[in-house]
C-alpha positions in Angstrom: -45.7 -13.1 -26.3 -46.8 -13.8 -22.6 -43.9 -14.9 -20.7 -44.3 -17.2 -17.3 -43.6 -15.9 -14.1 -40.1 -17.6 -13.3 -38.9 -16.0 -16.8 -40.0 -12.9 -15.9 -38.4 -13.1 -12.3 -35.0 -14.1 -14.0 -34.8 -11.7 -16.6 -36.1 -8.5 -14.6 -32.7 -6.5 -15.4 -32.9 -3.3 -17.7 -31.3 0.0 -17.8 -33.4 2.9 -16.5 -33.6 5.8 -18.5 -32.7 9.0 -17.0 -31.6 12.6 -17.7 -29.2 12.6 -15.5 -26.1 10.8 -13.8 -25.2 10.0 -10.5 -22.7 12.1 -8.8 -21.4 9.1 -6.9 -20.5 6.0 -9.1 -22.6 2.7 -8.7 -21.1 -0.1 -7.3 -21.3 -2.8 -10.5 -21.6 -6.7 -8.8 -22.1 -8.2 -11.9 -19.6 -11.1 -12.1 -20.1 -11.6 -15.8 -21.9 -9.6 -19.1 -23.3 -10.4 -22.3 -22.2 -9.5 -25.8 -24.1 -9.2 -28.7 -21.9 -10.6 -31.3 -18.8 -13.2 -31.7 -16.4 -10.2 -32.8 -16.9 -8.4 -29.5 -16.6 -11.1 -27.4 -13.2 -12.1 -28.5 -12.0 -8.4 -28.9 -13.0 -8.2 -24.9 -11.1 -11.4 -23.9 -7.9 -10.1 -25.7 -7.9 -6.7 -23.5 -9.9 -4.9 -26.0 -12.4 -1.7 -24.9 -14.7 -3.9 -23.4 -12.3 -5.8 -21.2 -13.6 -4.1 -18.3 -16.9 -5.5 -18.9 -16.3 -9.0 -19.7 -15.9 -11.1 -16.7 -15.1 -9.7 -13.0 -11.9 -11.4 -13.0 -10.5 -9.6 -15.9 -11.7 -6.4 -14.4 -14.7 -4.2 -13.8 -15.8 -0.3 -14.0 -15.3 0.3 -10.2 -11.7 -0.9 -10.3 -11.1 0.8 -13.5 -12.1 4.2 -12.2 -9.8 3.4 -9.2 -7.0 2.7 -11.6 -7.4 6.0 -13.5 -7.6 8.1 -10.4 -4.2 6.4 -9.1 -2.5 6.5 -12.1 -3.4 10.3 -12.2 -2.4 10.8 -8.7 0.9 9.0 -9.2 1.7 10.3 -12.7 2.2 7.1 -14.3 0.6 6.0 -17.4 -1.8 3.5 -16.0 -2.5 1.5 -12.5 -3.7 -2.0 -11.7 -6.1 -2.5 -8.6 -5.6 -5.5 -6.8 -7.2 -7.3 -3.8 -5.1 -6.5 -1.5 -1.2 -4.8 -1.0 0.2 -8.4 -1.0 -1.7 -9.2 -4.0 -0.3 -6.4 -5.4 3.3 -7.6 -4.3 2.5 -11.3 -6.0 1.0 -9.8 -9.3 4.8 -7.4 -9.5 7.1 -10.2 -8.9 4.8 -12.9 -11.0 4.4 -10.5 -13.7 8.1 -9.3 -14.0 10.6 -11.9 -12.6 11.9 -14.9 -14.5 14.2 -17.7 -13.8 17.7 -16.5 -12.7 16.6 -12.9 -12.2 18.5 -10.8 -9.1 16.4 -8.7 -6.9 18.1 -6.2 -4.8 16.0 -4.9 -1.9 16.0 -2.9 1.2 16.6 -4.8 4.4 13.9 -2.7 6.2 11.0 -3.6 4.5 6.9 -4.4 5.7 7.1 -7.6 7.2 4.9 -9.0 4.4 6.9 -8.0 1.8 10.2 -9.5 3.6 8.4 -12.8 3.8 7.4 -13.4 0.3 11.0 -12.1 -0.9 12.5 -14.8 1.7 10.3 -17.7 1.1 8.6 -17.6 -2.1 10.5 -15.5 -5.1 13.0 -18.7 -4.8 10.3 -20.9 -6.1 10.3 -18.6 -9.4 14.1 -19.3 -9.7 15.0 -15.6 -8.7 17.7 -14.4 -6.5 17.2 -12.0 -3.6 20.0 -9.8 -1.7 18.8 -7.8 1.3 20.9 -4.6 2.2 20.6 -1.7 4.4 18.8 1.3 2.6 21.8 3.5 2.7 24.0 0.7 1.0 21.2 0.1 -1.9 22.8 2.3 -4.5 26.0 0.4 -4.4 24.3 -2.9 -4.4 22.7 -2.3 -7.6 24.9 -3.8 -10.1 24.7 -4.6 -14.0 22.5 -7.9 -14.0 20.1 -6.6 -11.4 16.4 -7.0 -12.6 14.5 -5.5 -9.9 15.2 -3.1 -7.2 12.9 -2.8 -4.2 12.4 0.3 -1.8 9.9 1.7 0.5 9.6 5.5 0.3 9.2 5.6 4.3 10.0 2.4 5.4 8.0 0.1 8.0 8.4 0.5 10.9 11.8 2.3 11.3 10.6 5.3 9.0 13.6 5.5 7.2 13.1 8.0 4.1 14.9 6.3 1.1 17.0 8.5 -1.1 15.0 7.9 -3.9 16.9 10.1 -6.6 20.3 8.0 -5.6 18.5 4.6 -5.9 16.5 5.5 -9.1 20.0 6.8 -10.9 21.7 3.4 -9.8 18.6 1.5 -11.0 18.8 3.4 -14.4 22.6 2.6 -15.0 22.0 -1.0 -14.4 19.1 -1.5 -16.4 16.9 -2.6 -13.5 13.4 -2.0 -12.9 12.7 0.2 -9.8 9.8 -1.1 -7.8 8.8 1.6 -4.6 5.9 1.0 -1.9 4.6 4.4 -1.5 2.0 3.3 1.0 3.4 5.4 4.1 3.8 8.5 2.1 1.0 8.4 -0.3 1.1 10.4 -3.5 0.0 13.4 -1.6 3.4 13.5 0.0 5.5 11.8 -2.7 5.4 10.6 -6.2 8.1 8.1 -6.7 7.9 8.4 -10.8 9.3 11.8 -10.6 12.3 10.4 -8.7 13.1 7.6 -11.3 10.4 4.8 -9.9 9.2 2.4 -12.9 6.5 0.9 -10.6 4.9 2.4 -7.6 2.4 0.4 -5.6 0.2 0.7 -2.5 -1.8 -1.0 0.2 -4.9 0.7 -0.5 -6.5 -0.4 2.6 -4.1 2.0 4.5 -4.1 5.6 3.7 -6.1 5.3 0.3 -9.0 4.1 1.8 -8.5 5.8 5.3 -11.6 4.4 7.1 -10.9 0.7 7.8 -13.7 -0.6 5.7 -11.9 -1.9 2.6 -9.1 -4.2 1.6 -7.3 -3.2 -1.9 -4.0 -2.8 -3.4 -3.0 -0.7 -6.5 0.0 -0.7 -9.0 1.1 2.4 -10.7 3.3 1.9 -13.9 3.4 2.4 -17.7 0.8 0.4 -19.8 3.6 -1.6 -21.0 5.1 -2.8 -17.9 1.7 -3.2 -16.5 0.8 -5.5 -19.5 2.4 -8.8 -18.3 1.1 -7.8 -14.4 -2.6 -7.4 -16.0 -2.5 -10.6 -17.7 -1.4 -12.4 -14.3 -4.2 -10.6 -12.2 -6.6 -11.5 -15.0 -5.6 -15.2 -15.2 -5.3 -15.7 -11.2 -7.9 -13.5 -10.0 -5.5 -11.3 -8.2 -7.9 -8.2 -8.7 -9.9 -5.6 -6.7 -13.9 -6.5 -5.8 -16.1 -3.9 -7.0 -17.3 -3.0 -3.2 -13.6 -2.5 -2.0 -12.6 -0.7 -5.2 -15.5 1.3 -4.5 -14.9 2.2 -1.1 -11.0 2.8 -1.7 -12.2 5.4 -4.5 -14.5 7.2 -2.1 -11.8 7.5 0.5 -9.5 9.1 -1.9 -11.7 12.0 -2.2 -10.5 13.1 1.2 -7.0 12.0 1.0 -5.2 15.2 0.8 -7.2 16.7 3.7 -6.7 13.6 5.8 -2.7 13.5 5.3 -2.4 17.0 6.1 -4.1 16.8 9.4 -2.7 13.7 10.3 0.8 14.6 9.8 0.3 18.1 11.7 -0.7 15.5 14.5 2.3 13.4 14.0 4.6 16.3 14.4 3.4 17.1 18.0 3.4 13.3 19.0 7.0 13.0 18.2 7.6 16.0 19.7 6.1 14.7 22.8 7.8 11.3 22.7 11.2 12.5 22.0 10.9 14.6 25.5 9.8 11.8 27.5 12.1 10.0 29.8 10.8 6.6 29.2 11.1 6.7 25.4 14.9 5.7 24.3 14.3 6.9 20.7 11.7 8.4 18.0 11.9 7.6 14.6 10.2 10.4 12.5 11.4 12.0 9.4 13.5 15.5 9.5 12.5 17.9 6.7 13.6 16.1 3.5 12.9 16.9 -0.2 11.0 13.5 -1.0 8.3 14.5 1.5 6.5 17.7 1.0 4.7 19.7 2.1 4.4 17.5 5.3 6.9 14.6 6.9 3.9 12.1 7.4 1.5 10.5 9.6 3.9 7.4 10.8 6.1 7.4 13.3 7.8 4.8 15.8 9.4 5.0 19.1 11.5 2.7 21.5 10.2 2.4 25.0 12.8 1.6 27.4 12.1 -1.4 29.2 11.5 -3.9 26.1 8.3 -5.9 25.9 7.2 -5.5 29.4 6.9 -1.9 28.7 5.0 -2.2 25.2 2.6 -4.4 27.0 1.9 -2.1 29.7 1.7 1.0 27.4 -0.9 -0.8 25.2 -2.9 -1.8 28.2 -2.9 1.8 29.5 -4.0 3.5 26.2 -8.0 4.8 26.2 -7.8 6.5 22.9 -5.0 5.0 20.8 -6.1 1.5 20.1 -3.8 -1.6 19.2 -4.5 -2.3 15.3 -2.3 -4.2 13.1 -2.7 -1.8 10.3 -2.7 1.7 9.7 -3.8 4.8 7.8 -7.2 5.1 9.5 -8.8 8.4 10.7 -8.3 7.4 14.0 -4.6 7.4 15.8 -3.9 3.5 16.1 -0.7 2.1 17.6 1.1 -1.4 16.9 3.9 -3.6 18.2 5.7 -4.6 15.0 7.6 -7.7 16.5 4.0 -9.1 17.4 2.3 -7.9 14.2 3.8 -6.9 10.9 7.2 -8.1 11.5 6.3 -11.5 13.4 7.2 -13.5 10.3 10.7 -12.9 11.1 13.1 -14.7 13.6 14.3 -12.6 16.4 17.8 -12.5 14.8 16.4 -11.3 11.7 14.6 -8.4 13.8 17.5 -7.6 15.5 19.6 -7.2 12.3 16.9 -4.8 11.0 16.6 -3.0 14.0 13.3 -3.9 15.5 13.3 -4.4 18.9 10.7 -5.7 21.3 10.2 -2.2 22.7 9.5 -0.7 19.4 5.9 0.8 19.0 4.6 2.1 15.6 1.9 4.8 15.6 -0.2 6.0 12.8 -1.8 9.4 13.6 -5.2 10.1 13.0 -7.3 13.3 12.4 -8.7 13.6 16.1 -8.2 16.7 18.2 -4.3 16.7 18.8 -5.1 17.5 22.7 -6.9 14.2 23.2 -4.0 12.4 21.3 -1.3 13.7 23.7 -3.2 13.3 26.7 -3.7 9.7 26.0 0.0 9.1 25.2 1.0 11.2 28.7 -1.3 9.3 30.5 -0.3 5.8 29.0 3.5 6.4 29.5 2.9 7.5 32.8 2.0 3.9 33.6 4.7 2.2 31.7 
């Protein structure tokens, strides 16, 4: 049968035969897939083998590759790729929380997570208790549903005692949720210390190139079940392009984290000796971060907001960026970015002052980073 030109144009797709396969997975942009029969259609809708090729909101091949890679990296049974780190936060609590549940969380959390716990969780009928990190194990009592902690806290760079928190959570029958964004699975696998759910802002070190927004939740297949259902129903899943870019970044994660961590050690040493710096927050050698101590640090400038503003203006190489984990060294001012959600009193309670700067070291030549810091501090 001879088809019309409009029909030819709209039915142009077909699989190209080849005896080889691409080394890099292709980006699959299809929003929906066709099925050959009704039984396969229903099986895919219910989460069968074809669920990754049903409708993009339910999942897709690029997202599934990212999930499988992250599950292997974190040592969990499965993973779920989300549209952002905060989409992962929303998906975790929406999937696991019920009315009357109790959450115990570290007070020193990323501002977005803090704001969600303070302003949104109450709408689900749950109760939130915020405590200082060192007091967390004692606060986890029977009846606690979820415990929330960061491997390395944002922005004060406090390393959680994951083993102690994990033991307390198990005794109470609670689910331990750990944000592993700062450490990455290269330096720490929280599941080995008792975490039930590990999540990341994939926008940061996992991608590492400032060109993708994603989040990843790593847990057992059973725990992920209600979260995956929420993601499919509400559309919190990652896009194919962002999944592809995050997966591409993972290929160099080990190299980038090692180099940036080595650079961070020298940055912390310079800052700790400088008279215009009141204190430096950088981990001491600890069993939870190996073989490096990480690429994240923060420091307190004498002179508060005025000094912070001068420092930012004086930097030539180190850019002011409200994110982290890139190949370039960046800085940010938590009180004016990640923790602007908080009131001044809340920031003071946590320990975030107007003179606090956070640095994410990149992979540049360390001499150039140190020179830029030195000349900027000289102008503060």
